[in-house]
MIDREN-209131 format. One record per residue (C-alpha): x, y, z; residue in one letter. Coordinates in nm, 2 decimals. Example, Ala and Ser with C-alpha at 12.3 -4.5 7.8 and 13.67 -1.06 7.14 Angstrom:
<nodes>
1.23, -0.45, 0.78, A
1.37, -0.11, 0.71, S
</nodes>
This chain:
<nodes>
8.03, 9.15, -6.08, M
7.79, 9.43, -5.97, T
7.89, 9.79, -5.90, N
7.82, 9.71, -5.53, Q
8.10, 9.45, -5.52, V
8.35, 9.68, -5.71, V
8.27, 9.97, -5.49, R
8.34, 9.77, -5.17, E
8.68, 9.66, -5.30, N
8.79, 10.02, -5.33, A
9.00, 10.06, -5.01, R
9.27, 10.28, -4.87, V
9.54, 10.19, -4.61, D
9.51, 10.39, -4.29, R
9.77, 10.29, -4.04, A
9.73, 9.93, -4.14, G
9.35, 9.93, -4.15, L
9.20, 9.88, -4.49, Q
8.92, 10.13, -4.50, V
8.65, 10.17, -4.75, D
8.77, 10.46, -4.96, A
8.44, 10.66, -4.94, Q
8.41, 10.60, -4.57, L
8.77, 10.73, -4.52, A
8.70, 11.04, -4.73, A
8.38, 11.10, -4.52, F
8.55, 11.07, -4.19, V
8.85, 11.28, -4.30, E
8.66, 11.55, -4.48, G
8.32, 11.58, -4.31, E
8.40, 11.46, -3.96, V
8.76, 11.54, -3.87, L
8.80, 11.84, -4.09, G
8.55, 12.07, -3.91, P
8.70, 11.95, -3.57, L
9.05, 12.05, -3.69, G
9.17, 11.70, -3.62, K
9.48, 11.56, -3.79, D
9.37, 11.27, -4.00, A
9.70, 11.06, -3.98, A
9.70, 11.09, -3.60, A
9.33, 10.99, -3.58, F
9.38, 10.68, -3.79, W
9.70, 10.58, -3.60, A
9.51, 10.61, -3.28, G
9.21, 10.43, -3.42, F
9.43, 10.15, -3.53, A
9.59, 10.13, -3.19, A
9.25, 10.12, -3.02, L
9.13, 9.84, -3.25, V
9.44, 9.64, -3.18, G
9.38, 9.67, -2.82, K
9.00, 9.61, -2.80, F
8.93, 9.37, -3.09, A
9.09, 9.07, -2.92, P
8.92, 9.15, -2.60, R
8.59, 9.17, -2.79, N
8.66, 8.82, -2.93, R
8.74, 8.69, -2.59, A
8.41, 8.81, -2.46, L
8.22, 8.64, -2.73, L
8.41, 8.32, -2.67, A
8.31, 8.33, -2.31, K
7.94, 8.36, -2.41, R
7.99, 8.04, -2.62, D
8.16, 7.87, -2.34, E
7.89, 7.95, -2.09, L
7.62, 7.85, -2.33, Q
7.79, 7.52, -2.39, A
7.82, 7.44, -2.02, R
7.45, 7.54, -1.96, I
7.34, 7.32, -2.26, D
7.53, 7.02, -2.12, A
7.39, 7.08, -1.77, W
7.03, 7.07, -1.90, H
7.10, 6.77, -2.12, A
7.24, 6.58, -1.83, A
6.94, 6.65, -1.62, R
6.67, 6.57, -1.89, A
6.33, 6.50, -1.74, G
6.42, 6.62, -1.39, K
6.25, 6.92, -1.24, P
6.45, 7.24, -1.22, L
6.53, 7.32, -0.86, E
6.64, 7.68, -0.80, Q
6.90, 7.62, -0.53, G
7.09, 7.37, -0.75, E
7.04, 7.57, -1.06, Y
7.18, 7.89, -0.91, Q
7.47, 7.72, -0.75, A
7.56, 7.57, -1.09, F
7.53, 7.92, -1.26, L
7.76, 8.07, -0.98, R
8.02, 7.79, -1.02, E
8.05, 7.86, -1.40, I
8.07, 8.24, -1.35, G
7.73, 8.31, -1.51, Y
7.61, 8.46, -1.19, L
7.84, 8.69, -1.00, V
7.84, 8.83, -0.64, E
7.63, 9.13, -0.57, E
7.85, 9.45, -0.54, P
7.87, 9.64, -0.22, A
7.63, 9.93, -0.19, P
7.71, 10.21, -0.44, F
7.55, 10.51, -0.60, T
7.60, 10.61, -0.96, V
7.80, 10.92, -1.01, A
7.70, 11.04, -1.36, T
7.73, 11.42, -1.39, Q
7.64, 11.69, -1.64, H
7.33, 11.52, -1.77, V
7.07, 11.70, -1.98, D
6.74, 11.77, -1.80, A
6.54, 11.56, -2.06, E
6.72, 11.25, -1.93, I
6.78, 11.34, -1.56, A
6.50, 11.54, -1.43, T
6.21, 11.52, -1.68, M
5.98, 11.23, -1.75, A
5.82, 11.18, -2.09, G
5.79, 10.95, -2.41, P
6.09, 10.82, -2.61, Q
6.10, 10.74, -2.98, L
6.33, 10.48, -3.15, V
6.39, 10.56, -3.51, V
6.60, 10.39, -3.79, P
6.89, 10.61, -3.89, V
6.87, 10.50, -4.25, L
6.53, 10.66, -4.31, N
6.60, 11.03, -4.32, A
6.23, 11.13, -4.33, R
6.15, 10.92, -4.02, F
6.46, 11.05, -3.85, L
6.35, 11.41, -3.90, L
6.00, 11.34, -3.79, N
6.13, 11.18, -3.47, A
6.37, 11.46, -3.39, A
6.08, 11.71, -3.44, N
5.85, 11.52, -3.22, A
5.95, 11.72, -2.92, R
5.62, 11.90, -2.97, W
5.30, 11.76, -3.10, G
4.94, 11.86, -3.17, S
4.70, 11.69, -2.92, L
4.41, 11.79, -3.14, Y
4.56, 11.63, -3.44, D
4.65, 11.31, -3.24, A
4.30, 11.27, -3.13, W
4.13, 11.37, -3.46, Y
4.34, 11.14, -3.67, G
4.35, 10.82, -3.46, T
4.11, 10.59, -3.27, D
4.24, 10.73, -2.93, A
3.92, 10.94, -2.89, L
3.60, 10.76, -2.78, D
3.40, 10.92, -3.06, A
3.29, 10.83, -3.42, A
3.58, 10.84, -3.67, P
3.61, 11.15, -3.89, A
3.38, 11.15, -4.19, K
3.55, 11.17, -4.53, P
3.57, 11.49, -4.72, G
3.74, 11.77, -4.53, G
3.69, 11.88, -4.17, Y
3.43, 11.70, -3.97, D
3.27, 11.95, -3.73, P
3.12, 11.67, -3.52, E
3.45, 11.50, -3.48, R
3.61, 11.84, -3.41, G
3.37, 11.91, -3.13, A
3.45, 11.59, -2.96, A
3.82, 11.67, -2.99, V
3.77, 12.01, -2.84, I
3.57, 11.86, -2.55, A
3.85, 11.61, -2.49, A
4.10, 11.90, -2.49, G
3.91, 12.08, -2.23, R
3.89, 11.77, -2.01, A
4.27, 11.73, -2.04, F
4.32, 12.09, -1.93, L
4.09, 12.05, -1.64, D
4.30, 11.75, -1.53, Q
4.64, 11.89, -1.58, S
4.62, 12.26, -1.53, V
4.28, 12.32, -1.35, P
4.12, 12.66, -1.31, L
4.03, 12.80, -0.97, A
3.66, 12.69, -0.92, G
3.58, 12.65, -1.28, A
3.62, 12.44, -1.58, S
3.82, 12.52, -1.90, W
3.50, 12.47, -2.08, T
3.37, 12.81, -1.94, N
3.69, 13.01, -2.01, W
3.64, 13.28, -2.27, D
4.00, 13.35, -2.35, G
4.00, 13.70, -2.20, A
4.32, 13.77, -2.01, G
4.53, 13.50, -1.84, D
4.33, 13.19, -1.73, P
4.25, 13.19, -1.35, P
4.46, 12.89, -1.27, L
4.42, 12.70, -0.94, A
4.80, 12.71, -0.93, D
4.92, 13.03, -1.10, P
5.27, 12.90, -1.11, A
5.16, 12.67, -1.39, Q
5.16, 12.96, -1.63, L
5.52, 13.02, -1.73, V
5.53, 13.22, -2.04, A
5.34, 13.41, -2.31, R
5.38, 13.51, -2.67, K
5.14, 13.66, -2.93, P
4.88, 13.40, -2.99, G
5.00, 13.16, -2.72, G
5.03, 13.07, -2.36, L
5.28, 12.83, -2.21, L
5.17, 12.61, -1.91, L
5.36, 12.35, -1.73, R
5.27, 12.03, -1.54, K
5.52, 11.78, -1.39, N
5.80, 11.95, -1.58, G
5.63, 11.91, -1.92, L
5.50, 12.21, -2.12, H
5.16, 12.27, -2.27, I
5.12, 12.53, -2.54, E
4.77, 12.69, -2.59, L
4.75, 12.82, -2.95, M
4.51, 13.12, -2.94, L
4.39, 13.23, -3.28, D
4.03, 13.34, -3.35, R
4.10, 13.35, -3.73, A
4.20, 12.98, -3.74, H
3.94, 12.73, -3.88, P
3.92, 12.57, -3.53, V
3.99, 12.87, -3.32, G
3.71, 13.07, -3.47, K
3.45, 12.82, -3.36, T
3.60, 12.79, -3.01, D
3.46, 12.99, -2.71, K
3.82, 13.08, -2.60, A
3.97, 13.09, -2.95, G
4.19, 12.79, -2.88, I
4.31, 12.67, -3.22, A
4.52, 12.38, -3.08, D
4.67, 12.23, -2.77, I
5.03, 12.15, -2.83, V
5.22, 11.91, -2.59, L
5.59, 11.87, -2.52, E
5.61, 11.51, -2.62, A
5.92, 11.30, -2.72, A
6.18, 11.44, -2.49, L
6.43, 11.19, -2.62, T
6.48, 10.99, -2.93, T
6.71, 10.69, -2.99, I
6.86, 10.71, -3.33, V
6.91, 10.35, -3.42, D
7.21, 10.18, -3.59, L
7.11, 9.84, -3.46, E
6.79, 9.64, -3.45, D
6.57, 9.86, -3.66, S
6.80, 9.88, -3.97, I
6.96, 9.66, -4.23, A
7.32, 9.77, -4.25, A
7.55, 9.50, -4.38, V
7.83, 9.68, -4.56, D
8.02, 10.00, -4.61, A
7.75, 10.16, -4.83, D
7.49, 10.11, -4.55, D
7.71, 10.23, -4.28, K
7.82, 10.54, -4.47, L
7.46, 10.63, -4.53, E
7.38, 10.58, -4.16, A
7.68, 10.79, -4.05, Y
7.59, 11.07, -4.30, R
7.24, 11.09, -4.15, N
7.37, 11.11, -3.80, W
7.60, 11.38, -3.90, L
7.31, 11.56, -4.06, G
7.10, 11.58, -3.75, V
7.41, 11.67, -3.53, I
7.51, 11.94, -3.78, R
7.15, 12.04, -3.81, G
7.14, 12.05, -4.19, D
6.98, 11.71, -4.27, L
6.67, 11.75, -4.51, T
6.45, 11.51, -4.70, D
6.23, 11.57, -5.00, T
5.95, 11.35, -5.07, F
5.61, 11.32, -5.24, E
5.29, 11.33, -5.02, K
4.93, 11.38, -5.14, G
5.04, 11.49, -5.48, G
5.28, 11.76, -5.33, K
5.66, 11.77, -5.31, T
5.76, 11.84, -4.95, L
6.09, 11.91, -4.79, T
6.14, 11.83, -4.42, R
6.41, 11.98, -4.20, A
6.48, 12.02, -3.83, L
6.26, 12.25, -3.63, N
6.41, 12.56, -3.47, A
6.39, 12.63, -3.10, D
6.07, 12.78, -2.96, R
6.09, 13.14, -2.84, E
5.88, 13.27, -2.55, W
5.86, 13.57, -2.31, T
5.87, 13.46, -1.94, A
5.64, 13.63, -1.70, L
5.92, 13.85, -1.57, D
5.98, 13.98, -1.93, G
6.29, 13.78, -2.00, S
6.34, 13.57, -2.30, A
6.26, 13.20, -2.27, L
6.40, 12.95, -2.52, T
6.28, 12.59, -2.53, L
6.43, 12.31, -2.74, P
6.24, 12.26, -3.06, G
6.37, 11.90, -3.10, R
6.40, 11.58, -2.91, S
6.73, 11.51, -2.74, L
6.91, 11.25, -2.94, L
7.08, 10.93, -2.83, F
7.27, 10.72, -3.09, I
7.23, 10.34, -3.05, R
7.55, 10.17, -3.15, N
7.57, 9.80, -3.26, V
7.65, 9.54, -2.99, G
7.96, 9.33, -2.95, H
7.87, 9.04, -3.18, L
7.88, 9.17, -3.53, M
8.16, 9.27, -3.76, T
8.15, 9.48, -4.08, N
8.36, 9.48, -4.40, P
8.37, 9.86, -4.41, A
8.71, 9.83, -4.24, I
8.94, 9.54, -4.25, L
9.20, 9.47, -3.98, L
9.56, 9.40, -4.05, P
9.50, 9.03, -4.06, D
9.22, 9.07, -4.32, G
8.93, 9.02, -4.07, G
8.64, 9.25, -4.05, E
8.63, 9.52, -3.77, I
8.40, 9.46, -3.48, P
8.10, 9.69, -3.58, E
8.05, 9.81, -3.22, G
8.40, 9.95, -3.20, I
8.36, 10.11, -3.53, M
8.04, 10.27, -3.43, D
8.17, 10.38, -3.10, G
8.46, 10.57, -3.26, V
8.29, 10.72, -3.57, I
7.95, 10.82, -3.41, T
8.14, 10.99, -3.12, S
8.37, 11.17, -3.36, A
8.05, 11.30, -3.54, I
7.89, 11.39, -3.21, S
8.21, 11.58, -3.10, A
8.09, 11.84, -3.35, Q
7.80, 11.91, -3.11, D
8.04, 11.93, -2.82, I
8.24, 12.19, -3.01, A
7.93, 12.39, -3.09, G
7.97, 12.35, -3.47, L
7.60, 12.26, -3.55, G
7.32, 12.48, -3.63, K
7.15, 12.37, -3.31, Y
7.26, 12.21, -2.99, R
7.17, 11.85, -2.91, N
7.33, 11.83, -2.55, S
7.27, 12.16, -2.36, R
7.40, 12.06, -2.02, A
7.66, 12.25, -1.83, R
7.57, 12.62, -1.88, N
7.44, 12.58, -2.23, G
7.76, 12.41, -2.36, R
7.73, 12.06, -2.50, G
7.83, 11.82, -2.23, A
7.71, 11.48, -2.33, G
7.73, 11.23, -2.62, I
7.46, 10.99, -2.54, Y
7.52, 10.63, -2.67, I
7.28, 10.34, -2.61, V
7.47, 10.01, -2.60, K
7.26, 9.70, -2.66, P
7.29, 9.33, -2.62, K
7.56, 9.33, -2.35, M
7.59, 9.00, -2.15, H
7.68, 9.06, -1.80, G
7.91, 9.30, -1.61, P
8.24, 9.20, -1.80, E
8.08, 9.33, -2.12, E
7.96, 9.64, -1.96, C
8.31, 9.70, -1.82, A
8.45, 9.65, -2.17, F
8.21, 9.93, -2.31, T
8.32, 10.15, -2.03, N
8.69, 10.10, -2.11, D
8.62, 10.14, -2.49, L
8.45, 10.47, -2.41, F
8.76, 10.59, -2.21, D
8.97, 10.51, -2.51, A
8.74, 10.68, -2.75, V
8.74, 10.99, -2.54, E
9.12, 10.99, -2.53, D
9.14, 10.94, -2.90, L
8.91, 11.24, -2.97, L
9.05, 11.46, -2.70, G
8.72, 11.46, -2.51, L
8.71, 11.50, -2.13, S
8.65, 11.19, -1.93, R
8.28, 11.07, -1.91, F
8.17, 11.29, -2.20, T
8.04, 10.97, -2.35, L
7.73, 10.87, -2.16, K
7.60, 10.51, -2.18, V
7.25, 10.37, -2.20, G
7.24, 10.00, -2.08, V
6.98, 9.79, -2.25, M
6.88, 9.53, -1.99, D
6.77, 9.28, -2.26, E
7.00, 8.97, -2.20, E
6.94, 8.71, -1.92, R
7.30, 8.73, -1.79, R
7.26, 9.12, -1.77, T
6.93, 9.12, -1.58, S
7.05, 8.84, -1.35, A
7.36, 9.06, -1.26, N
7.21, 9.40, -1.31, L
7.36, 9.57, -1.01, A
7.71, 9.46, -1.11, A
7.64, 9.57, -1.47, C
7.53, 9.92, -1.35, I
7.84, 9.94, -1.13, Q
8.07, 9.88, -1.43, A
7.95, 10.20, -1.59, V
7.85, 10.39, -1.28, K
8.02, 10.71, -1.38, D
7.86, 10.74, -1.72, R
7.52, 10.55, -1.71, I
7.22, 10.77, -1.82, V
6.97, 10.51, -1.93, F
6.85, 10.16, -1.82, L
6.57, 10.00, -2.01, N
6.39, 9.67, -2.01, T
6.38, 9.50, -2.36, G
6.10, 9.24, -2.33, F
6.15, 9.10, -2.69, L
6.52, 9.05, -2.69, D
6.50, 8.93, -2.33, R
6.25, 8.67, -2.42, T
6.47, 8.55, -2.71, G
6.76, 8.52, -2.48, D
6.56, 8.35, -2.22, E
6.46, 8.08, -2.47, M
6.81, 8.04, -2.62, H
6.99, 8.02, -2.28, T
6.76, 7.74, -2.16, S
6.70, 7.59, -2.51, M
6.79, 7.23, -2.39, R
6.59, 7.25, -2.07, A
6.27, 7.15, -2.25, G
5.99, 7.29, -2.46, P
5.88, 7.64, -2.39, M
5.53, 7.77, -2.32, I
5.35, 7.93, -2.60, R
5.48, 8.27, -2.72, K
5.16, 8.45, -2.61, G
5.19, 8.30, -2.26, A
5.54, 8.45, -2.21, M
5.40, 8.79, -2.10, K
5.23, 8.63, -1.80, A
5.54, 8.42, -1.70, S
5.70, 8.46, -1.35, A
6.04, 8.58, -1.49, W
5.87, 8.86, -1.69, I
5.71, 9.01, -1.39, D
6.03, 8.98, -1.18, A
6.23, 9.13, -1.47, Y
6.02, 9.44, -1.51, E
6.01, 9.51, -1.14, K
6.38, 9.43, -1.06, R
6.49, 9.66, -1.35, N
6.32, 9.96, -1.18, V
6.40, 9.86, -0.82, A
6.78, 9.80, -0.89, I
6.80, 10.12, -1.08, G
6.64, 10.32, -0.80, L
6.86, 10.14, -0.53, R
7.18, 10.26, -0.71, H
7.07, 10.62, -0.75, G
6.95, 10.65, -1.11, L
6.65, 10.87, -1.02, S
6.75, 11.23, -1.10, G
7.05, 11.12, -1.30, R
6.92, 10.88, -1.57, A
6.62, 10.73, -1.75, Q
6.47, 10.42, -1.64, I
6.26, 10.30, -1.93, G
6.01, 10.06, -2.04, K
5.94, 9.89, -2.38, G
5.76, 9.96, -2.70, M
5.38, 9.98, -2.78, W
5.39, 9.79, -3.10, A
5.06, 9.87, -3.25, A
5.06, 10.21, -3.41, P
4.71, 10.20, -3.53, D
4.56, 10.11, -3.19, R
4.61, 10.43, -3.00, M
4.30, 10.41, -2.79, R
4.43, 10.09, -2.64, A
4.77, 10.25, -2.58, M
4.62, 10.55, -2.40, V
4.43, 10.31, -2.18, L
4.71, 10.05, -2.11, E
5.05, 10.24, -2.13, K
4.97, 10.45, -1.82, T
5.12, 10.14, -1.64, G
5.46, 10.24, -1.74, H
5.49, 10.56, -1.55, P
5.29, 10.40, -1.26, K
5.57, 10.14, -1.24, A
5.84, 10.41, -1.20, G
5.96, 10.44, -1.56, A
6.04, 10.80, -1.64, N
6.04, 10.71, -2.01, T
5.88, 10.45, -2.23, A
5.90, 10.37, -2.61, W
5.62, 10.47, -2.85, V
5.60, 10.39, -3.22, P
5.54, 10.73, -3.37, S
5.53, 11.10, -3.30, P
5.15, 11.09, -3.28, T
5.19, 10.81, -3.02, A
5.44, 11.03, -2.82, A
5.19, 11.31, -2.81, T
4.92, 11.08, -2.66, L
5.16, 10.91, -2.43, H
5.27, 11.25, -2.30, A
4.94, 11.28, -2.13, M
5.03, 11.00, -1.89, H
5.33, 11.20, -1.76, Y
5.10, 11.50, -1.68, H
4.86, 11.26, -1.50, E
5.14, 11.09, -1.30, I
5.43, 11.24, -1.12, D
5.69, 10.97, -1.20, V
5.96, 11.10, -0.96, F
5.71, 11.08, -0.67, A
5.64, 10.72, -0.77, V
6.01, 10.65, -0.78, Q
6.05, 10.79, -0.43, R
5.78, 10.56, -0.31, D
5.92, 10.26, -0.49, L
6.28, 10.32, -0.36, A
6.19, 10.18, -0.02, S
6.05, 9.86, -0.15, Q
6.25, 9.53, -0.17, P
6.41, 9.41, -0.50, V
6.21, 9.10, -0.62, P
6.41, 8.78, -0.56, P
6.64, 8.62, -0.82, L
6.44, 8.29, -0.80, D
6.14, 8.43, -1.00, A
6.38, 8.59, -1.26, L
6.55, 8.26, -1.32, L
6.22, 8.05, -1.34, T
6.25, 7.90, -1.69, V
5.92, 7.92, -1.88, P
5.90, 7.55, -1.95, L
5.58, 7.38, -2.05, A
5.61, 7.09, -1.81, D
5.35, 6.82, -1.86, G
5.16, 7.01, -2.14, V
5.05, 6.81, -2.44, N
4.92, 7.05, -2.71, W
4.67, 6.93, -2.97, S
4.77, 6.92, -3.33, E
4.55, 7.22, -3.40, A
4.73, 7.42, -3.12, E
5.07, 7.33, -3.26, V
4.97, 7.43, -3.60, R
4.82, 7.76, -3.47, E
5.15, 7.84, -3.28, E
5.37, 7.75, -3.58, L
5.15, 7.95, -3.82, D
5.17, 8.26, -3.58, N
5.55, 8.24, -3.56, N
5.61, 8.16, -3.93, A
5.39, 8.45, -4.05, Q
5.56, 8.70, -3.83, G
5.90, 8.57, -3.92, L
5.84, 8.57, -4.30, L
5.66, 8.91, -4.29, G
5.97, 9.07, -4.14, Y
6.24, 8.87, -4.31, V
6.11, 8.93, -4.66, V
6.14, 9.31, -4.63, R
6.49, 9.28, -4.45, W
6.65, 9.06, -4.72, I
6.48, 9.18, -5.04, D
6.44, 9.56, -4.97, Q
6.68, 9.63, -4.68, G
6.40, 9.75, -4.45, V
6.50, 9.68, -4.09, G
6.19, 9.82, -3.92, C
5.84, 9.87, -4.05, S
5.47, 9.82, -3.97, K
5.41, 9.45, -4.07, V
5.07, 9.29, -4.08, P
5.04, 9.01, -3.82, D
4.85, 8.69, -3.88, I
4.53, 8.87, -3.81, N
4.62, 9.16, -4.05, D
4.69, 9.40, -3.76, V
4.99, 9.62, -3.83, G
5.27, 9.58, -3.57, L
5.60, 9.75, -3.56, M
5.86, 9.47, -3.62, E
6.23, 9.47, -3.57, D
6.50, 9.20, -3.52, R
6.39, 9.15, -3.16, A
6.04, 9.02, -3.26, T
6.22, 8.80, -3.52, L
6.44, 8.65, -3.25, L
6.14, 8.54, -3.05, I
5.96, 8.37, -3.34, S
6.27, 8.19, -3.47, S
6.39, 8.07, -3.13, Q
6.05, 7.95, -3.03, H
6.01, 7.74, -3.34, M
6.37, 7.61, -3.31, A
6.29, 7.51, -2.95, N
5.97, 7.32, -3.03, W
6.15, 7.15, -3.32, L
6.44, 7.04, -3.09, L
6.21, 6.89, -2.83, H
5.98, 6.71, -3.08, G
5.67, 6.92, -3.02, V
5.67, 6.96, -3.40, C
5.84, 6.80, -3.69, T
6.05, 6.95, -3.96, R
5.77, 6.87, -4.21, E
5.52, 7.05, -4.00, Q
5.74, 7.36, -3.98, V
5.79, 7.36, -4.36, M
5.42, 7.32, -4.42, E
5.36, 7.62, -4.20, S
5.62, 7.83, -4.37, L
5.47, 7.74, -4.71, H
5.12, 7.84, -4.59, R
5.24, 8.16, -4.44, M
5.45, 8.26, -4.73, A
5.13, 8.26, -4.94, A
4.96, 8.48, -4.68, K
5.25, 8.72, -4.66, V
5.26, 8.74, -5.03, D
4.89, 8.84, -5.03, A
4.95, 9.10, -4.76, Q
5.22, 9.26, -4.97, N
5.03, 9.24, -5.30, A
5.01, 9.62, -5.34, D
5.38, 9.67, -5.30, D
5.53, 9.70, -5.66, P
5.88, 9.62, -5.52, A
5.77, 9.31, -5.35, Y
5.91, 8.97, -5.47, E
5.67, 8.67, -5.40, P
5.80, 8.38, -5.19, M
5.53, 8.12, -5.26, A
5.63, 7.88, -5.53, G
5.98, 8.03, -5.54, N
6.12, 7.82, -5.27, W
6.45, 7.76, -5.43, D
6.51, 8.12, -5.57, T
6.36, 8.34, -5.30, S
6.66, 8.43, -5.08, L
6.42, 8.58, -4.83, A
6.23, 8.25, -4.79, F
6.57, 8.06, -4.76, Q
6.68, 8.30, -4.49, A
6.37, 8.24, -4.30, A
6.42, 7.87, -4.31, C
6.78, 7.91, -4.19, D
6.66, 8.12, -3.90, L
6.44, 7.83, -3.78, V
6.64, 7.52, -3.87, F
6.98, 7.67, -3.77, K
6.84, 7.86, -3.48, G
6.98, 7.64, -3.21, V
7.34, 7.69, -3.33, E
7.33, 8.06, -3.37, Q
7.54, 8.26, -3.13, P
7.31, 8.34, -2.84, N
7.03, 8.28, -3.08, G
7.09, 8.61, -3.26, Y
6.94, 8.65, -3.60, T
7.21, 8.90, -3.73, E
7.47, 8.66, -3.87, P
7.22, 8.49, -4.10, L
7.03, 8.81, -4.20, L
7.36, 8.98, -4.29, H
7.48, 8.68, -4.49, A
7.16, 8.65, -4.69, W
7.12, 9.03, -4.74, R
7.47, 9.04, -4.88, R
7.38, 8.77, -5.13, K
7.08, 8.97, -5.23, K
7.28, 9.29, -5.28, K
7.54, 9.09, -5.48, A
7.26, 9.00, -5.73, Q
7.22, 9.38, -5.79, G
</nodes>
């Protein structure tokens, strides 16, 4: 028996809950202690809350299964018949999958920080278990535009030459910087190229200059700040006509600290590490020491930025991104706490209570810095993103749970704000009713293409074979989904109160393509969108200087909501007969992506990383991408597009490829040839061959089971 197993068996009784001993000590000493909360009263209230909400949680999951079974039977009974929308929607209404549209309403969320309500800019999502990445993301509120251009392919110029600073590349970066300034903060009758740095720049709109400090000017466009660093002694500034050493942009306004899709947390040890890191950034004392370039570095949170406003008063700007915490959804349970009947606690309930208790230290002003600054500088909001909710009943459950958590912690009503991930088919089809269920606390609405695609396939699994994965982005339901999300959010008053977001740019090494393409998100009315790195946040921030998102939202608010018919058009490959080569190509693509992600999840506990795709292009992968690959292969297998033997051949071929792609990782355990001993390979097989029977197609139950087996091996 390993130490891991022994440690997890060390439990203490807390009001009938069997709590991991170290987790209990953490909650009582590091979370409740500074708040002055009585531990016994907390655990009694927690136990009562769990007793009330755990059965309701189970009932909601049972309803998911019931609806899926009825949809499966309906499709099976109609095999070979075309899907007619009138008949289909009538059936979905009859079983309660579709609900009536609510009467007109407007969300009533109050006391929301400006970064969410009235500003538009990039958003990061970061795994909470990686302290270094977490600190990088929190500090990505400000980023060097010069560095972002110099070190990536975003600039249309030759790459930097090896061996120190490349003056030719630097000149191209400076020229691009001047062009950006000409576009965002133009001078009166002149170009920034001609400014010599003497005095204040002659802005066409003088109101764009908002503050000064020695060696710096602070400008503003569309609510976002631009810092000009003026330093003629700097290696760059001394060669610059105006002495501009750098252009620093306000970039990642918000960051989602993730307990869900981007991490591998399967037991009390993992959850405790996650909660400790969240406490560290809330308290402001999280640090991480690491080796880089032969040097030992320590990273900590950035301080606020101090300026002198034009009227001589002090101006303080946040030095860090405003943090959301993404809790786990309703499906999974965790052994960190056992219920009186011996069952595991619903993980989403545990997250809701413990992450909120941690965040209450921010509300109480106990941290080194403020996260939420709303309401006259006092922390007003605890921002929680809730993923994977199916329909308005589950959103109402979250709203009621948050009421109970507020009561338990002595927080005023609606202190807990909620972000709704519109990533499940039943949610997007009933989006207005979902928003209504959380109308007093919603601050975020986001499209999640990847999870939504996986749920699209699983919901209609028995309707027939799906189109190829690459064709999904051009399908009718995707276009309707993206447009409806914005339109319904605007119809119910989210503009000025909440973020309406768009999804991730997955290729962190392809910044030029991102700069060219991701402008579509603010143009579509999204006042935030996900990026894969702090550098990407700095580059994406330029789009929000270029586009006034709130003006776009005002224009879009008068347009009709796209019809439900398009959203519910199932992406079936009616009448398509793929060649053997096409089937093999599709299977290989799915198998390579699946194996490349799963092998790190199971063997190393890495929930999100840059994984080479089948063409060796690094893509940010998390469980949502895995969901698509596994469900697509399961669908084709179910409908006879391919055979089990073809799938296994593909998995074997791609295991060898993934092994080769990871050959330089000393911690990597090869899969090829180790078919019976590689737990990662066996997990990948399960995800495909048991994909049809997984609850809503989710990968978590299998991933967690196999990861626990791996951890039990020591």
